[in-house]
Every structure is written in C-alpha cells, then in structure tokens.
C-alpha positions in Angstrom: -0.2 0.1 -0.4 2.9 2.4 0.5 4.3 1.4 -2.8 1.5 2.7 -4.1 1.3 5.7 -2.7 4.4 6.4 -3.2 4.0 5.9 -7.4 0.4 8.5 -7.0 2.7 11.0 -5.4 5.4 11.3 -8.1 2.7 11.2 -10.9 1.3 14.1 -9.4 4.4 15.8 -9.1 5.4 15.0 -12.5 1.8 16.1 -14.0 1.8 19.5 -12.1 5.3 20.7 -12.6 5.0 24.2 -13.6 5.8 24.4 -17.1 6.6 27.9 -18.6 5.6 27.2 -22.1 1.7 25.8 -21.1 -0.7 28.7 -21.3 -3.2 28.7 -18.2 -5.8 26.8 -19.8 -3.9 24.1 -20.4 -2.8 24.0 -17.4 -6.2 24.1 -16.1 -6.2 20.9 -18.1 -3.7 18.7 -17.5 -4.3 19.5 -13.4 -8.4 17.9 -14.4 -6.6 14.7 -16.5 -4.0 14.4 -13.1 -6.9 14.4 -10.4 -8.7 11.9 -12.7 -6.2 9.2 -13.1 -4.7 9.6 -9.4 -8.6 8.8 -8.9 -8.2 5.6 -10.7 -5.2 4.4 -9.0 -6.0 4.6 -6.1 -9.2 2.6 -6.6 -7.7 0.1 -7.8 -6.8 -3.2 -6.4 -2.8 -3.5 -4.6 -0.2 -4.6 -7.0 0.1 -8.9 -6.6 3.3 -8.9 -6.3 4.8 -12.0 -8.5 4.6 -15.5 -6.7 8.0 -16.7 -5.4 7.3 -20.1 -5.3 6.1 -20.6 -8.7 7.9 -23.2 -10.6 9.0 -21.7 -14.0 7.6 -23.8 -17.4 10.5 -26.2 -18.2 12.5 -26.4 -21.7 11.4 -30.0 -23.6 14.3 -31.2 -25.5 12.1 -31.7 -28.3 11.8 -27.6 -28.1 15.4 -27.3 -28.1 16.4 -29.5 -30.6 16.7 -28.7 -34.8 16.9 -25.0 -33.7 20.5 -23.9 -35.1 20.6 -22.6 -38.8 24.3 -22.9 -40.9 25.5 -19.8 -41.7 27.0 -19.7 -45.2 28.5 -17.2 -48.0 27.4 -18.2 -51.6 29.1 -16.4 -54.3 27.4 -14.9 -57.2 30.7 -15.1 -59.7 29.7 -13.5 -62.8 31.2 -12.3 -66.4 29.4 -9.4 -67.5 28.5 -8.7 -71.2 31.0 -8.1 -73.7 28.9 -6.9 -76.3 26.0 -5.1 -76.6 22.8 -6.5 -77.4 21.3 -6.8 -81.2 19.4 -4.7 -82.4 15.3 -5.2 -83.0 13.9 -4.8 -86.1 12.1 -1.6 -85.0 15.5 0.2 -83.8 17.6 -0.7 -87.0 15.2 0.7 -89.0 15.2 3.7 -87.3 18.8 3.7 -87.0 18.8 3.9 -90.7 16.0 6.8 -91.1 18.3 9.1 -89.2 21.3 8.7 -90.8 19.6 9.2 -94.2 17.9 12.5 -92.4 21.2 13.3 -91.5 22.1 13.1 -95.0 19.3 15.5 -96.2 20.1 18.3 -93.5 24.2 18.2 -93.6 25.9 20.2 -95.9 27.2 18.6 -99.5 30.0 16.9 -98.9 32.8 19.1 -100.8 34.9 16.7 -103.0 38.4 18.8 -104.0 38.8 19.9 -100.8 39.7 16.5 -99.5 40.7 14.8 -103.6 42.6 17.2 -105.9 41.3 17.1 -109.6 43.0 14.2 -111.3 44.3 12.5 -108.3 44.2 8.7 -107.7 42.2 9.2 -105.0 39.6 11.2 -106.9 39.1 8.9 -109.5 38.4 6.3 -107.3 36.0 8.5 -105.2 34.1 9.5 -108.9 33.9 5.5 -109.4 32.4 5.2 -105.3 30.1 7.4 -105.6 28.6 6.6 -109.0 27.8 3.5 -106.8 25.9 4.4 -104.2 24.9 7.9 -104.7 26.1 9.3 -101.3 28.9 9.7 -99.3 28.0 7.6 -96.3 29.1 4.2 -96.9 26.3 2.3 -95.0 23.1 3.4 -96.1 22.6 1.8 -99.1 21.9 3.3 -102.6 20.3 6.8 -101.2 20.3 10.5 -103.3 19.7 13.0 -100.4 19.2 15.9 -103.0 17.6 13.7 -105.8 13.6 13.5 -106.8 13.5 10.5 -104.0 15.4 12.3 -101.4 12.3 12.4 -99.6 11.8 8.5 -99.5 14.4 7.9 -96.5 12.4 5.2 -94.5 13.3 1.4 -95.0 11.2 -0.9 -96.9 9.2 -3.9 -96.1 11.9 -6.6 -96.5 14.7 -4.5 -97.2 18.7 -5.6 -95.8 20.2 -2.2 -95.9 19.5 -2.2 -91.9 20.9 -5.4 -91.2 24.6 -5.2 -89.2 25.7 -7.8 -91.2 24.8 -5.8 -94.8 26.1 -2.8 -93.2 29.7 -4.5 -92.4 30.4 -5.7 -95.5 29.4 -2.1 -97.4 32.0 -0.8 -95.2 34.6 -4.1 -95.8 34.3 -3.4 -99.6 34.6 0.4 -99.9 37.6 -0.4 -97.3 39.1 -2.5 -99.7 41.6 -0.8 -102.3 42.8 -1.4 -105.6 46.9 -1.8 -106.0 48.2 -2.3 -108.9 50.9 -5.9 -109.6 53.0 -6.2 -112.6 55.1 -2.9 -112.6 58.4 -2.4 -114.7 59.9 -5.0 -116.7 57.1 -7.5 -115.7 54.8 -5.2 -116.7 56.3 -4.3 -119.9 56.8 -8.6 -120.7 53.2 -8.9 -120.2 51.7 -6.3 -121.7 48.7 -5.6 -118.9 48.3 -4.5 -115.7 46.2 -6.5 -112.9 44.4 -5.1 -110.1 44.0 -6.9 -107.0 41.8 -5.8 -104.3 43.8 -5.5 -101.1 42.4 -7.3 -98.0 40.9 -5.9 -94.9 41.1 -7.3 -91.2 37.3 -8.1 -90.5 35.7 -7.9 -87.1 34.9 -11.1 -84.8 31.5 -12.1 -85.6 28.9 -12.2 -82.6 28.4 -15.8 -82.6 32.0 -17.8 -81.1 32.6 -21.3 -81.7 32.0 -21.7 -78.3 28.2 -21.2 -78.8 28.3 -23.1 -82.0 29.5 -26.4 -80.2 27.5 -25.5 -77.3 30.8 -25.7 -75.2 28.8 -24.6 -71.0 32.4 -24.5 -69.5 33.3 -21.7 -71.9 33.4 -17.9 -70.9 33.9 -16.8 -75.1 29.8 -17.9 -75.3 27.0 -15.3 -75.1 28.6 -12.2 -75.3 25.6 -10.2 -75.0 24.6 -11.6 -72.1 25.9 -11.8 -67.9 27.4 -15.4 -67.1 27.4 -16.9 -63.6 29.5 -20.1 -62.6 27.0 -22.7 -61.3 28.7 -25.9 -60.1 27.1 -29.5 -59.0 27.7 -30.4 -55.7 28.8 -33.9 -54.5 26.6 -36.6 -53.1 26.2 -35.6 -49.8 24.2 -33.0 -51.2 22.3 -35.4 -53.8 24.3 -33.7 -56.5 22.7 -30.4 -56.9 23.1 -27.9 -58.7 24.2 -24.2 -57.0 26.1 -21.6 -56.6 29.6 -22.2 -54.8 29.2 -21.5 -50.9 30.4 -22.6 -48.0 30.1 -22.2 -43.9 31.6 -19.9 -42.2 34.6 -20.1 -39.7 35.0 -18.1 -36.7 35.1 -14.4 -36.9 35.0 -14.8 -40.3 33.4 -11.7 -42.0 31.1 -12.6 -45.7 33.5 -10.5 -47.3 36.4 -13.0 -46.3 34.5 -16.2 -46.6 33.1 -15.4 -50.7 37.1 -14.5 -51.6 37.7 -18.2 -49.6 34.9 -19.8 -51.4 36.3 -18.7 -54.3 39.3 -20.0 -54.1 37.9 -23.4 -52.7 35.4 -23.7 -55.1 37.8 -22.9 -59.0 41.3 -22.7 -57.7 43.8 -20.1 -57.4 43.8 -19.6 -61.7 41.1 -16.7 -61.4 41.3 -12.7 -61.3 38.4 -12.6 -59.7 36.5 -9.5 -57.2 34.3 -9.7 -54.6 32.3 -6.3 -54.6 31.1 -4.9 -51.5 30.7 -6.3 -48.0 27.0 -6.1 -48.2 25.2 -9.2 -49.7 22.8 -9.0 -52.4 20.4 -11.3 -51.4 19.2 -13.8 -48.3 17.7 -17.4 -48.6 16.8 -19.4 -45.9 16.4 -23.1 -46.5 14.8 -25.0 -44.7 15.6 -28.8 -44.7 13.0 -31.3 -46.3 13.2 -35.2 -46.5 15.1 -34.6 -49.6 18.0 -32.2 -48.4 18.5 -34.5 -45.0 18.2 -37.7 -47.0 22.4 -38.0 -46.9 22.4 -36.7 -43.8 23.4 -38.2 -39.8 20.7 -38.5 -37.6 22.9 -36.1 -35.5 22.8 -33.8 -37.9 19.2 -34.1 -38.4 18.2 -33.4 -34.8 20.9 -30.4 -34.5 20.5 -28.8 -37.6 17.6 -26.9 -38.8 18.5 -25.6 -42.2 20.9 -23.0 -43.8 20.9 -19.5 -44.2 22.7 -18.4 -47.8 24.2 -14.7 -48.2 24.5 -14.4 -51.7 27.9 -12.1 -52.3 29.0 -10.2 -55.9 31.7 -11.2 -57.5 33.4 -10.7 -61.0 35.7 -12.9 -63.4 38.4 -10.9 -65.1 40.3 -13.2 -66.3 41.4 -17.4 -65.8 39.0 -20.5 -65.7 37.6 -22.2 -63.0 39.2 -25.5 -62.2 37.1 -28.2 -59.9 40.7 -30.5 -59.5 41.7 -30.0 -56.2 38.5 -27.8 -55.0 37.9 -28.2 -51.2 33.7 -28.3 -51.4 33.5 -31.4 -53.0 32.4 -30.1 -56.3 31.9 -32.1 -59.1 31.0 -30.2 -62.3 31.0 -26.2 -63.2 28.6 -24.0 -65.8 29.1 -20.9 -66.9 25.4 -19.8 -67.5 23.1 -16.9 -68.3 19.9 -16.4 -66.3 17.4 -18.4 -68.5 19.7 -21.1 -69.0 19.8 -21.3 -64.8 16.2 -21.6 -64.3 16.2 -24.8 -66.1 18.7 -26.4 -64.3 17.8 -24.7 -60.7 14.6 -26.5 -58.8 11.9 -24.3 -58.4 12.6 -23.9 -54.9 15.7 -22.8 -55.5 15.4 -20.7 -58.4 12.8 -18.8 -56.6 15.6 -17.6 -54.1 17.5 -16.0 -56.8 15.4 -15.1 -60.0 15.3 -11.7 -59.1 18.8 -11.0 -57.8 20.1 -12.6 -61.3 20.8 -9.8 -63.9 18.5 -9.7 -67.0 21.5 -9.5 -70.2 
C-alpha cells in the first residue's frame, strides 16, 4: 500500500510541475486529467507481487532441437556482357532513317577539299559515288538531294538496316585496288592487273563455343551475363547451385566469399568480390530430400541453412575443380534463362530477382 501511495505522489508531482510553455487554460486541463488518473489508481486494487514459489516451465528436449542454422556465404561469380545487345527490327529501321535524314540536312560533301582533281583518290571517289550516290557508306544506294530524297524510310524486306549488310558495305569500301606487275614484268606481259587489298574483318558475335555448345567456356553468349554454377557432391544429392561454404569463426561474408572462390574454382581466376553487403538472403529449411544423406545427429541439431549471396566478378582465368575443397564435381557458365532450367523451383525463386536479365 505504501508503494502505491509513492507511485501516486510521483505521478502527481510530475503532472503538476510548472511549465513556462503552458498557458493557463492548458494548465487547468492538465491538472484535471491528473486528478482523474490519481483517483483511478487509488480505486484499483493492490499490485500483487510475483509468486515466488511458482515453478517456471521447463523446456522440453524437442523444443531445443533443430533450432540452429548453418550460415553460408554463396558467391554469384559473374562475367559481365562483352557486347551490346542485338538491335530489334524497329531500332534497325530507326537508326537507318536517322542516318539518311542526316544526309538530307547536312551540307553537301566538298569533294575537292579532300581530293585533288585528277589524282587517284579523286578517280576512286568518282567510282564509288556513282555506285552508292551518297558520301555515306552504310545507308545503301540513296541520293539525299535527288527527286526521291524524301523517300528515306526503310521498305519492308529491305536489308540496308541489317548489321551484316552494313558491315559488308564498309569492308567493300575499305578495300583498295592495288596494281600488280610494275616495271619490266608489266612490260613483258603488256597488261596491268588489279587486286583487292584484304581488309581485316571484325570478329563475329557468335563464337565457336556458341556453335558447339560448350557450357564451360567464358567465350559464349557475349551479350549476356554468365554465372558460375557448380554441381555439389553426393552428400547434397548432386544439386546444381552457386559456390557456397559455411562461415568459420569470426569470418566476414566478404572474406568467406573470397575463400569460397579459391576453394571451389582454384587460384587460376582473377576475381573481385564487390562490396561487403550481400545481394540477397535465402533461408533453406531442411526437408526430406535435403536430409536424405545426413546423419541422425545432424538432422536433430541443424534446422536448415541461411545463404547470403555475395556479388563477384571474374576478369580473367577459368575455373578448375581438380583440387577443390568443397566436394564439387562439375561446373558451368550459364545465363539467367539457362540457370532457371537447371535449378529446382525452390532454389530458382530464391535467386530469380537477384540475377541480371542480360
């Protein structure tokens, strides 16, 4: 009872403490509410002390089992795209239209500023301008200042906007004609032969690894991001997943990710773990299929695994599972759409929003 009176007195003293920022009307309202609260506390019954003899509930063995998770660092080691994506048909037609429109709006090409009259360069220029009717080399046969200059849009079925067609036009224009048979040799034959000087062509967008279907090569699908996916051992049922391992001691996620890369793919890769913050998090609660190859003790003590996905980049090298320490049996470099076909629906839902679309 004495304790209750002390609480009421303290509460009343706090509420009635003068406040220079309160007006007289607000002060009267505050005193009235204090009186009501004090009366309610006085009418309430005494506070019962906690029973000292009451026994606390004992935890059963089944409640303490299967409450531990394995904390794992999983590395999303990726090779970024090496090429820009292929253009859509609309984008191809639009860019060709922009080039032709630029020919119509730009000033005419001043030939004699670049080629002196009567020189071989001037002769070659006249020959090429008769073929394509325009100084531009990759917009097809088009005369921007002629009667049909307004007709600069791409027609259905035309190939002028295709990158392969434009590449052939640029290579054909870059090939120069060289003369063979000068001097005495030419006099003996009495004629002059012309030969095209070969021009180095750009590399194709489709590589040899794409043609043969080599999933372990980094020189495939140059327009997409490739991720390292590994096949785990029999103790995990041969599941395809990303390189992962349990954290040891006070190891950070960044340090664990660097260790996982070396233990999984060897030291012949130049890699970089980006940042200290994971890209995503996945909680795997063990099911029947996951505990199929586990001992009874592990089944009782471990409830599941928590994966923290760390972003990584590979700049050079290749994975080698010969001496890996994680029990891995195979690996592949796959794009996002290929990973979806390889993973289980549960695993795919955990990473589908983390992986890059291209």
